[in-house]
C-alpha positions as CSV (number, residue, x, y, z in Angstrom):
1,M,0.0,0.0,0.0
2,A,2.8,2.4,0.8
3,I,4.5,1.7,-2.4
4,I,1.4,2.4,-4.5
5,T,0.8,5.5,-2.6
6,E,4.3,6.8,-3.1
7,H,4.1,5.9,-6.8
8,E,1.0,7.9,-7.2
9,D,2.5,10.8,-5.4
10,D,5.5,10.7,-7.6
11,H,3.3,10.6,-10.6
12,M,1.2,13.4,-9.4
13,N,4.3,15.6,-8.7
14,Q,5.9,14.9,-12.1
15,P,5.5,17.8,-14.5
16,T,3.4,17.3,-17.6
17,S,5.0,17.2,-20.9
18,P,4.7,20.2,-23.2
19,S,2.9,18.2,-25.9
20,K,0.1,17.1,-23.6
21,S,-0.3,20.3,-21.7
22,K,-2.4,23.2,-23.0
23,P,-0.3,26.2,-24.0
24,K,-0.7,29.1,-21.7
25,P,-1.2,32.5,-23.1
26,K,2.0,34.4,-23.4
27,P,2.2,37.4,-21.3
28,E,2.4,40.6,-23.2
29,S,5.8,41.9,-23.8
30,Q,6.6,44.6,-21.4
31,S,9.0,46.2,-24.0
32,K,6.0,47.2,-26.2
33,P,3.3,48.4,-23.9
34,R,-0.1,48.9,-25.5
35,K,-1.0,52.5,-26.0
36,P,-4.3,53.5,-24.4
37,E,-7.0,54.3,-26.9
38,S,-7.5,58.0,-27.3
39,K,-10.9,59.5,-27.3
40,P,-12.0,60.9,-30.7
41,S,-11.1,64.5,-31.1
42,R,-13.8,67.1,-31.6
43,T,-12.0,68.3,-34.7
44,R,-12.3,65.0,-36.5
45,T,-13.6,65.2,-40.1
46,A,-17.3,64.7,-40.5
47,P,-18.5,61.4,-42.0
48,P,-19.6,61.3,-45.7
49,Q,-23.3,61.3,-44.7
50,A,-22.8,64.6,-42.8
51,Q,-21.0,66.1,-45.8
52,R,-23.9,65.1,-48.0
53,Q,-26.3,66.7,-45.6
54,A,-24.3,69.9,-45.6
55,Q,-24.5,70.0,-49.4
56,N,-28.2,69.3,-49.7
57,P,-29.3,73.0,-49.6
58,F,-27.2,73.8,-52.6
59,V,-28.5,70.8,-54.5
60,F,-32.1,71.6,-53.6
61,W,-31.7,75.2,-54.9
62,F,-30.0,74.0,-58.1
63,Y,-32.9,71.6,-59.0
64,F,-35.5,74.2,-57.9
65,T,-34.0,76.8,-60.2
66,V,-33.9,74.2,-63.1
67,I,-37.5,73.2,-62.6
68,V,-38.8,76.8,-62.3
69,S,-36.9,77.7,-65.5
70,L,-38.4,74.7,-67.4
71,I,-41.9,75.5,-66.2
72,T,-41.4,79.2,-67.2
73,F,-40.1,78.2,-70.6
74,T,-43.0,75.8,-71.2
75,F,-45.6,78.4,-70.4
76,V,-43.9,81.0,-72.6
77,F,-43.6,78.5,-75.4
78,L,-47.2,77.4,-75.2
79,S,-48.4,80.9,-74.9
80,S,-46.8,81.7,-78.2
81,F,-49.2,79.3,-79.9
82,S,-52.3,80.9,-78.3
83,T,-54.3,83.5,-80.2
84,P,-53.8,87.0,-78.8
85,D,-56.7,89.4,-78.5
86,P,-57.4,91.7,-81.4
87,K,-55.8,94.7,-79.7
88,T,-52.6,92.9,-78.8
89,W,-52.4,91.5,-82.3
90,F,-52.8,94.9,-83.9
91,L,-50.2,96.5,-81.7
92,K,-47.6,93.9,-82.8
93,L,-48.2,94.4,-86.5
94,P,-45.2,95.5,-88.6
95,T,-45.2,99.1,-89.9
96,I,-46.1,98.1,-93.4
97,L,-49.4,96.5,-92.3
98,K,-50.3,99.4,-89.9
99,D,-49.7,101.8,-92.8
100,H,-52.0,99.8,-95.1
101,Y,-54.7,99.6,-92.4
102,S,-54.5,103.4,-91.8
103,K,-55.3,104.1,-95.5
104,G,-58.4,101.9,-95.6
105,R,-61.9,101.9,-94.1
106,T,-64.4,99.3,-93.0
107,V,-67.9,98.7,-94.3
108,K,-70.5,96.8,-92.3
109,V,-72.4,94.1,-94.1
110,Q,-75.2,91.7,-92.9
111,I,-74.3,88.2,-94.0
112,N,-77.0,86.4,-92.1
113,P,-80.1,88.1,-90.6
114,S,-79.7,86.3,-87.3
115,E,-76.1,87.3,-86.8
116,P,-74.4,90.6,-85.9
117,P,-73.0,92.7,-88.8
118,T,-69.6,91.8,-90.2
119,E,-66.9,94.4,-90.8
120,V,-65.3,94.3,-94.2
121,F,-62.0,96.2,-94.8
122,T,-61.7,98.1,-98.0
123,Y,-58.6,99.8,-99.5
124,S,-59.4,102.4,-102.2
125,K,-57.6,105.2,-104.1
126,G,-58.4,107.7,-106.7
127,Q,-61.4,109.8,-107.6
128,K,-64.8,108.3,-108.1
129,T,-65.6,108.4,-111.8
130,S,-67.5,106.4,-114.3
131,E,-64.7,103.9,-114.3
132,N,-64.7,102.1,-111.0
133,V,-62.7,98.9,-110.5
134,L,-63.4,96.4,-107.7
135,I,-60.8,93.7,-107.1
136,I,-61.8,90.5,-105.2
137,H,-58.9,88.5,-104.0
138,G,-58.6,84.7,-104.0
139,L,-58.4,82.4,-101.0
140,G,-55.4,83.1,-98.7
141,C,-54.5,86.6,-99.9
142,S,-56.1,90.0,-99.2
143,S,-56.3,93.6,-100.3
144,F,-52.7,93.9,-99.1
145,T,-51.7,91.7,-102.1
146,F,-53.3,94.1,-104.6
147,R,-52.6,97.4,-102.9
148,K,-50.0,98.4,-105.5
149,V,-52.5,97.5,-108.3
150,V,-55.0,99.9,-106.7
151,D,-52.4,102.6,-106.6
152,D,-51.5,102.0,-110.2
153,L,-55.2,102.2,-111.2
154,A,-55.5,105.5,-109.4
155,S,-52.4,106.9,-111.2
156,K,-54.3,106.2,-114.5
157,G,-57.4,108.1,-113.5
158,L,-59.5,105.2,-112.3
159,F,-61.0,104.6,-108.9
160,G,-59.6,101.3,-107.6
161,V,-61.0,99.3,-104.7
162,A,-59.7,96.1,-103.1
163,I,-61.5,94.5,-100.3
164,D,-60.7,91.9,-97.7
165,L,-63.4,89.2,-97.9
166,P,-64.7,88.0,-94.5
167,G,-62.2,85.7,-93.0
168,S,-59.2,87.4,-94.7
169,G,-56.9,90.4,-94.0
170,F,-58.4,93.0,-91.7
171,S,-62.0,91.9,-92.1
172,D,-63.8,90.0,-89.4
173,K,-62.8,86.3,-89.3
174,T,-65.1,85.1,-86.6
175,V,-68.7,85.5,-85.6
176,V,-70.5,85.1,-82.2
177,R,-73.3,82.6,-82.6
178,E,-75.8,81.5,-80.0
179,R,-75.7,77.7,-79.6
180,E,-77.9,75.3,-77.7
181,F,-76.3,72.7,-75.4
182,I,-78.2,69.7,-74.0
183,N,-77.2,68.8,-70.5
184,E,-78.3,65.4,-69.2
185,N,-77.8,64.5,-65.6
186,G,-75.3,61.7,-65.2
187,F,-74.8,59.3,-62.3
188,F,-73.8,62.0,-59.8
189,G,-76.7,64.2,-60.9
190,R,-79.1,61.4,-60.0
191,L,-77.5,61.0,-56.6
192,I,-78.0,64.7,-55.9
193,E,-81.6,64.5,-57.0
194,V,-82.2,61.5,-54.6
195,Y,-80.5,63.3,-51.8
196,E,-82.7,66.4,-52.4
197,E,-85.8,64.1,-52.3
198,I,-84.8,62.5,-49.0
199,R,-84.1,65.9,-47.5
200,E,-87.6,67.0,-48.6
201,K,-89.6,63.9,-47.6
202,G,-87.6,62.5,-44.8
203,L,-85.1,59.7,-44.2
204,F,-87.7,57.0,-43.5
205,W,-89.4,57.7,-46.8
206,G,-86.2,56.7,-48.5
207,F,-85.9,53.5,-46.5
208,D,-89.6,52.6,-47.2
209,N,-89.1,52.9,-50.9
210,L,-85.8,51.0,-50.7
211,I,-87.6,48.1,-49.0
212,E,-90.7,48.1,-51.2
213,Q,-89.1,48.8,-54.6
214,G,-85.6,47.5,-54.1
215,H,-84.0,50.8,-55.0
216,L,-83.9,54.4,-54.1
217,P,-86.5,56.4,-56.1
218,Y,-85.5,59.1,-58.5
219,E,-87.4,61.0,-61.1
220,E,-87.0,60.5,-64.8
221,V,-83.8,61.8,-66.2
222,K,-84.1,65.6,-66.8
223,I,-82.8,67.1,-70.0
224,R,-81.9,70.7,-69.7
225,V,-81.2,72.9,-72.7
226,S,-78.9,75.9,-72.1
227,K,-77.9,78.6,-74.6
228,R,-74.4,80.0,-74.9
229,D,-72.6,82.4,-77.1
230,V,-69.8,80.7,-79.0
231,V,-67.1,82.3,-81.2
232,E,-66.9,80.4,-84.5
233,P,-65.0,80.9,-87.8
234,L,-67.0,82.6,-90.5
235,D,-68.7,80.5,-93.1
236,L,-68.4,82.0,-96.6
237,G,-70.1,80.2,-99.4
238,A,-71.5,81.4,-102.7
239,Q,-74.6,82.9,-101.2
240,E,-72.7,84.7,-98.4
241,F,-70.2,85.9,-101.0
242,G,-73.0,87.4,-103.1
243,R,-74.4,89.2,-100.1
244,V,-71.1,90.7,-99.2
245,L,-70.3,91.8,-102.7
246,G,-73.7,93.4,-103.3
247,Q,-73.7,95.3,-100.0
248,V,-70.1,96.6,-100.5
249,I,-71.0,97.9,-104.0
250,D,-74.2,99.6,-102.7
251,S,-72.4,101.1,-99.7
252,M,-69.5,102.5,-101.7
253,G,-71.7,103.5,-104.7
254,L,-69.5,101.7,-107.2
255,A,-72.1,100.5,-109.7
256,P,-71.7,100.3,-112.7
257,L,-68.2,98.9,-112.2
258,H,-65.4,96.7,-113.7
259,L,-65.2,93.5,-111.6
260,V,-61.9,91.7,-111.2
261,L,-62.0,88.1,-109.8
262,H,-58.8,86.5,-108.7
263,D,-58.2,82.7,-108.2
264,S,-61.0,81.2,-106.2
265,A,-63.2,84.4,-106.4
266,L,-64.6,83.2,-109.7
267,V,-66.1,80.0,-108.2
268,M,-67.5,81.9,-105.3
269,G,-68.9,84.9,-107.3
270,A,-70.0,83.2,-110.5
271,N,-73.7,83.1,-109.5
272,W,-73.7,86.7,-108.4
273,V,-72.1,87.8,-111.7
274,A,-74.8,86.0,-113.7
275,E,-77.6,87.4,-111.7
276,N,-76.3,91.0,-111.5
277,A,-74.8,91.6,-115.0
278,R,-76.6,95.0,-115.2
279,L,-74.3,96.3,-112.5
280,L,-71.1,95.4,-114.4
281,R,-69.2,97.0,-117.2
282,S,-66.8,94.1,-117.6
283,V,-65.3,91.1,-115.8
284,T,-61.6,90.3,-115.6
285,L,-60.4,86.9,-114.5
286,I,-56.9,86.7,-113.0
287,D,-55.4,83.2,-112.9
288,T,-58.7,81.5,-112.2
289,M,-59.6,78.0,-112.8
290,P,-62.9,76.0,-112.4
291,R,-61.4,73.7,-109.8
292,G,-58.6,74.1,-107.4
293,I,-56.8,77.1,-105.8
294,A,-53.2,78.3,-105.7
295,L,-52.8,77.9,-102.0
296,P,-52.4,74.3,-100.9
297,L,-54.9,73.8,-98.0
298,W,-53.1,70.7,-96.6
299,A,-50.2,73.0,-95.5
300,L,-52.7,74.8,-93.2
301,Q,-54.4,71.6,-91.9
302,V,-51.7,69.2,-90.8
303,P,-51.0,70.1,-87.1
304,V,-47.2,70.3,-87.0
305,I,-46.7,71.5,-90.6
306,R,-49.2,74.3,-90.3
307,D,-47.5,75.7,-87.1
308,V,-44.1,75.7,-88.8
309,V,-45.4,77.2,-92.0
310,L,-47.3,80.1,-90.4
311,R,-44.6,80.9,-87.8
312,L,-41.4,80.8,-89.8
313,D,-40.8,83.3,-92.7
314,L,-38.3,81.0,-94.3
315,V,-40.7,78.0,-94.5
316,F,-43.6,80.3,-95.5
317,G,-41.5,81.9,-98.2
318,K,-40.7,78.4,-99.7
319,L,-44.4,77.5,-99.7
320,M,-45.4,80.8,-101.4
321,G,-42.6,80.5,-104.0
322,S,-43.8,77.0,-104.9
323,C,-47.5,77.7,-105.4
324,C,-48.4,81.5,-105.4
325,S,-45.7,84.0,-106.0
326,K,-41.9,84.2,-106.2
327,T,-41.8,88.0,-105.6
328,F,-42.8,87.9,-101.9
329,K,-39.7,88.9,-99.9
330,G,-38.8,90.7,-96.7
331,S,-41.6,92.7,-95.0
332,S,-44.1,91.8,-97.7
333,L,-43.6,88.1,-97.1
334,E,-43.9,88.6,-93.3
335,A,-47.1,90.7,-93.7
336,H,-48.8,87.9,-95.8
337,R,-47.9,85.3,-93.2
338,I,-49.2,87.5,-90.3
339,L,-52.5,88.2,-92.0
340,M,-53.0,84.6,-92.8
341,N,-52.3,83.4,-89.3
342,G,-53.7,86.2,-87.1
343,R,-57.1,86.2,-85.5
344,D,-58.1,82.6,-86.4
345,G,-57.4,83.3,-90.1
346,R,-56.1,79.8,-90.7
347,E,-59.3,78.1,-89.5
348,T,-61.5,80.4,-91.6
349,I,-59.4,79.9,-94.8
350,V,-59.5,76.1,-94.4
351,G,-63.3,76.2,-93.8
352,I,-64.0,78.4,-96.8
353,G,-61.7,76.2,-99.0
354,R,-63.7,73.1,-98.0
355,N,-67.0,74.8,-99.0
356,L,-65.8,75.7,-102.5
357,N,-68.0,74.4,-105.3
358,Q,-65.8,71.7,-106.9
359,S,-68.4,70.9,-109.6
360,F,-68.4,74.4,-111.1
361,D,-68.8,74.3,-114.9
362,L,-67.0,77.2,-116.5
363,A,-68.3,76.5,-120.0
364,E,-71.9,76.4,-118.8
365,W,-71.4,79.7,-116.8
366,A,-69.8,81.5,-119.8
367,T,-72.9,80.7,-121.9
368,T,-75.5,82.0,-119.5
369,D,-77.7,84.9,-120.6
370,G,-76.1,87.4,-118.2
371,V,-72.5,86.4,-119.0
372,K,-72.2,85.5,-122.7
373,G,-72.5,89.1,-124.0
374,M,-70.4,90.7,-121.3
375,P,-66.9,92.2,-122.1
376,M,-64.4,89.9,-120.5
377,Q,-60.7,89.3,-120.4
378,V,-58.5,86.6,-118.9
379,L,-55.1,87.6,-117.4
380,W,-52.8,84.6,-117.0
381,S,-49.3,84.0,-115.8
382,G,-47.2,83.0,-118.7
383,S,-44.0,82.4,-116.8
384,W,-45.2,80.3,-113.9
385,S,-45.0,76.8,-115.6
386,Q,-45.7,75.2,-118.9
387,E,-48.6,73.3,-117.4
388,W,-50.2,76.5,-116.0
389,S,-49.8,78.2,-119.4
390,E,-51.7,75.3,-121.0
391,E,-54.4,75.6,-118.4
392,G,-54.8,79.3,-119.3
393,K,-55.2,78.4,-123.0
394,R,-58.0,76.0,-122.1
395,V,-59.8,78.6,-120.0
396,A,-59.5,81.1,-122.9
397,E,-61.0,78.5,-125.3
398,V,-64.0,77.9,-123.0
399,V,-64.6,81.7,-122.4
400,S,-64.4,82.4,-126.1
401,Q,-65.6,86.0,-125.8
402,A,-62.8,86.9,-123.4
403,K,-59.5,88.6,-124.4
404,F,-56.6,86.5,-123.4
405,I,-53.5,88.4,-122.0
406,K,-50.4,87.0,-120.4
407,H,-48.5,88.6,-117.5
408,S,-45.1,87.9,-116.2
409,G,-45.9,87.4,-112.5
410,G,-47.0,84.4,-110.5
411,R,-50.5,83.2,-109.6
412,W,-50.7,86.0,-107.0
413,P,-49.5,88.8,-109.3
414,Q,-48.2,92.2,-108.3
415,V,-48.5,95.6,-110.0
416,G,-45.2,95.2,-111.9
417,D,-46.4,91.9,-113.3
418,L,-50.1,92.7,-113.9
419,I,-51.6,94.8,-116.7
420,L,-55.3,95.7,-116.4
421,S,-56.5,96.7,-119.8
422,L,-60.0,97.9,-119.0
């Protein structure tokens, strides 16, 4: 027993081998003492998030300025497409148009008995004599186009007059009409009527009807007719044209007169000429044809194209040079564009063009009792194109009693191009 006990004691006192004993953590070297962690200084650089927060006010004001600028530009851009009131439109006119307006006068005509009178602008020059000449322009142009022709007639001792047909130039282009509108109560209108019934007859009346009939009662749908004044483009057909022409002649005391019809004015005024031949000394046709007009209406109808054409002188000049006249330049070109675009002029021109009689028979008209014995002449552009010259010859053959004369201008001729042999 003692031996075993001593053996165990010796074994217990024997140190364990390094391989079997767990390694003890090494004490930290005293030669390199750990530096105590220092507290963060108050002057330390702010973290990135704080820097971004410091820059936010500048970013906000930058984007705010950009957004406000874009909104302002949008409103200014859209306002340029809006139609200004007549006073603002007139004040912005170029000098050449203001000068033309100051030399003319307006005549009031009654186109329709149920509508207010329409103001027609007239430009005249010379002394009233037995030789009075009235020029009616075609679709798209105005008295401004023939102002120099009127001046030239006055220099030759004649009394020349050029008018702006309703819808053109300085004449009225719109009319105020009273229209009826039918207002039917919709879903919300019926709810309001049911609510008014319940308020009048009581809440239990509504529940009783709901239980008995399965729905809330309401009266039959009411149809209300209201009247409102609406501004609409002028309608100018053959009948309206005749009324305007007759009242202008009476108001200015022009009869008997020499009547000059340009472009589409022949189609619009043919019936009036045949019915009022006693008021006329002669009829002159300037680049007229039974069907079609010089100005292409599609250029005033397509949404994007029409805005570009009527707002840019360069594009408008290209259009005029390809269809109407190659002599429009500078202030004259700008004036024609402004007159065509201003005060709903485009809508009126398109509407009148659609109403033109496309089945007009020139040969039949030339042989009517009032026309066949009347002195006539046809003035035609001989330099526009070969096809147009051939068209002029066909017109001259149909109107056999007319004297055929060529001029050197376009289909909208000017005084230097046009010769009126009356």
